[in-house]
N, C-alpha and C positions, 0 to 999 in steps of 0.2 A: 333367872337362869342360874344354876349352881356354878361355882368357880372351883379352881384347883382340881379339875377333872384330869388334867394331863400332867405328866411328869417329865419336863424337858431335861435335856442333858445339862444345860446351864441354868442357874437361878433366873427366874422371871418375875416380873412385877405382877401385882394383882390384875392390872389392866391387860397385860399380855396374856395372862392365863384366861381371863374372860374372853379375850379375842380368839384365842386358840379354841376354847370350848364352843364359841359361836360358830367358827368355821367348821368345826367337826360336826356339830349337830345339824347345821345347814346342809353339809355334804351328805350326811347319812339320810336325811329326809328325802333328798333328791334321788339318791341311789336306791332306797327301798321303795319309793313310790313309782319308779319306772324301771321295769325289769330289763335286763340286758347289760351291755357293756357301756361304760362311761369313761371319758378321759379323766385321768387323775387330776391334771392341772389344765387351766384354761390355756388355749394356744391361739394367739392372735384374736380374731373375732369369734373363734369357735369356743363354745362353752366347755367347762370342766368342773369337776366337783369342788376343787379348791382354786382360788383365784391367782395364787402366786407360788413359785417354787422356792421362795425365801421367806424368812420371818415366821410369824405365828402360823400362817397358812401351811408352810412346809412342815413345821413341827406337828400340826394337827394331822397332816397326811401320813407322816411316819408313824404316828401313834395308831391311826386307824389300821394300817397294815400290820404293825407289830402285834396288835391286840386281836387280830383275826376278825375285824369288823368289815374289812375289804380284802379282796385277794387280787393279785395280778392275773390278768388273762393273756395279754400279749403286749408287745411293744411294736411301735411303728416309727421307722426312721424318716425324719423330715430334714434332709441336709445333715447338719451337724447336731441337730436336736433330735432327741428320742422322745416320742410321745408314748406315755404309759396308759394302758387301758385296764380298768378294774371293774369288778362287780361286787355287789353287797353279799354278805353272808348272813345266816340266821342270827348271829350274835349282834348284828347291827340293829335289828328290830328290838332285841332285848335291851341294848344299850340306850336306845332312844326312850323306851318305856321307863327305864330307871333314872335317866339323867335329864330328860327334857322337863323343864319346870312347868308347873300348872299354869303359871302366868303366861308363859310363852305360848302354850297350847291354846289357852283361852283367847289370847291376843290374835293368834293366827285364825282361830275360828271366827272371831269378831270381824276380822278383815274379809274372810270369805263371805260371811253373812252380809256385810256391807256391800261388797262387790255384786253379790247375787241380787240383793234388794235394789241396787241402782240399775241393774240390767233388766229387771222385770218390766218397768214401763216401756223400755225400748222393745223388748220381746213382744209385749202386748200390742204395741203399735205395728210392729212387723206382722204379727199374726193377723191383726185386723185388716191390714193392707192385702195380705195374701188371700184372706177369706173373701174380701171384696172383689179382688181380681178373679178368684175362682168362681164367684157368683156371676160375674159378668161373662166369663167364658161359658159357664153353664147355660146362662140365658141365651147367649148367641147361638150355641150349639142346638139348644132346644128349638129356637125360632127357625133355624135352618132346617132342622129335621121336620118340623111342622109344615114348612113350605114344601118340602119334597113330598111329604105325605098328602098334602092338599092337591099338589099337582098330579100325583099318581091317582088320587081319588077321582079327580076330574077326568083323567084319561080312561079310568075304569068305567065311570058313568057314561062317557061318550061311546065307549066300545059297547056297553050294554044297550044303549039306545040304538046304535047301528045294528046290533044283532036283532033287537026287537022289531026294527023297521026294515030289516033286510028282506030282499026277495027270497022267497022260499028256496029250500035246498034244491039242487039240480035234480030233475026227474030222470028216470031211466032212459027216456028217449033222448034227452040232451047229452047224457053221459055216453050213449052209444054213438051219437053224431060227433061229439068232441071228447074223446077219451081223456085228454089232458086238462079238461076244464077245472076239475076239483083242485089240482095242483096249482093252477094259475090263480084261481079265486082265493085259495088259502094264502098264497104269497102276497096278494094285494091287500088282504085283510091284515096280515102281519105288518106290512109297510104302514098301513093307516094307523095302527096302534102303537107305532114306535115313537121315540122321543122327538123326531123331526119328520112328521108325516109328509109324504110327497108322492105324486103319481109315479108310476113306472113307465119307462120307455118301451116301445114295442120290441126293441132288441132285447131288453132285459126279460120281458114276458116270453119271448121266443126261447131264451135260454132255459127258463123254468119248464116250458112246455116240452122242449126237446129232451129235457132230463126225464120226463115221464114217457115220452114217445121218441125213441132215438131215430126212427125212420121218418120223422116229421119233415116235410118240405116247407119252404117259405110260402108257396101257393096254398098248401093245405092249412098252414098256420093262419093265413089271411082269411080263408074260408071259415075256419073255426071262430076267429075273432068276430067276423060278421054275424055268425049265428048267435054268439053270446051277446052281442049288442042288440040284435033283433029280439032276443029273449029278455032284454032289460037287465042283464046280469053285469054288463060292462058299459062304460062310457068312454068314448074316444075324444081326445082334445087335440086340436090342430096346433102346429108350431111353425115358426118361420123356417124356411128351407135352410138358412144358414145355421140354425141350431140343431139340425138333424145330422148327426155324425155318421149314421149308418143307414142311408136312404133305402137300401134294399129291403129293410124291414118296415118302412113307413107304408101307410095304406092311404091311397087317394080316394076320397069320398066327396062328391059334390064339388070338385075342383079344389079341394083343400087337402093338404098333406097332414094326415092324422099321425101323431107320433107319441102322445102320452095316453096312458091307460089308467083308469081309476074305477072304483066300484060305484 
């Protein structure tokens, strides 16, 4: 690093001049590498371009301001202390290019290369760990997706088998006798193909039938259900009396209370 870069008001030793130059160049490197405002001096634990308001640090700061390397931006009162804020000017870059010694630049570059090289193994280990974790998450997601697809495929196959083995479509005669039959059969098929297949209750079936025929009575509903059972289109399942919450829709056949309906 070159010496005698500054011209202090009072005579200084070579060591002091070297220290002043070191402070100045370090400050200009920080100011030019990070745009925006900087504290001129360190304040407590808060960083500043120069470490102290006295001695070689203060001389270097005054030189930077007087030579147009730095400029005042604002001041900030902290009790009895005034904090000065500055920013670098274009001349600061020129000054660094002219006065920063090649040895100092190479030494700084060597430090950066050393730090980077030391960090590469750590980065590689972290990258490997992240890649392994990503692979595990991908495998887990793929397995879950395949399970869902397999389950859906099984449901589709079962639905196709039911369609293939199902009783033929309602004839015109049955449609005339039970006008709401198509709506009921479609609802039961939909329930059977769902995620949790279950029979419908007679009260649920009545709601579907009543939606197709608003004038439908419970007696007419029971007559229609009997006809569909006789035609092999429906199957009734008995249930304990205590499980039947709407007994007016239940149908007594052979001494049993029929309550559940399925295809």
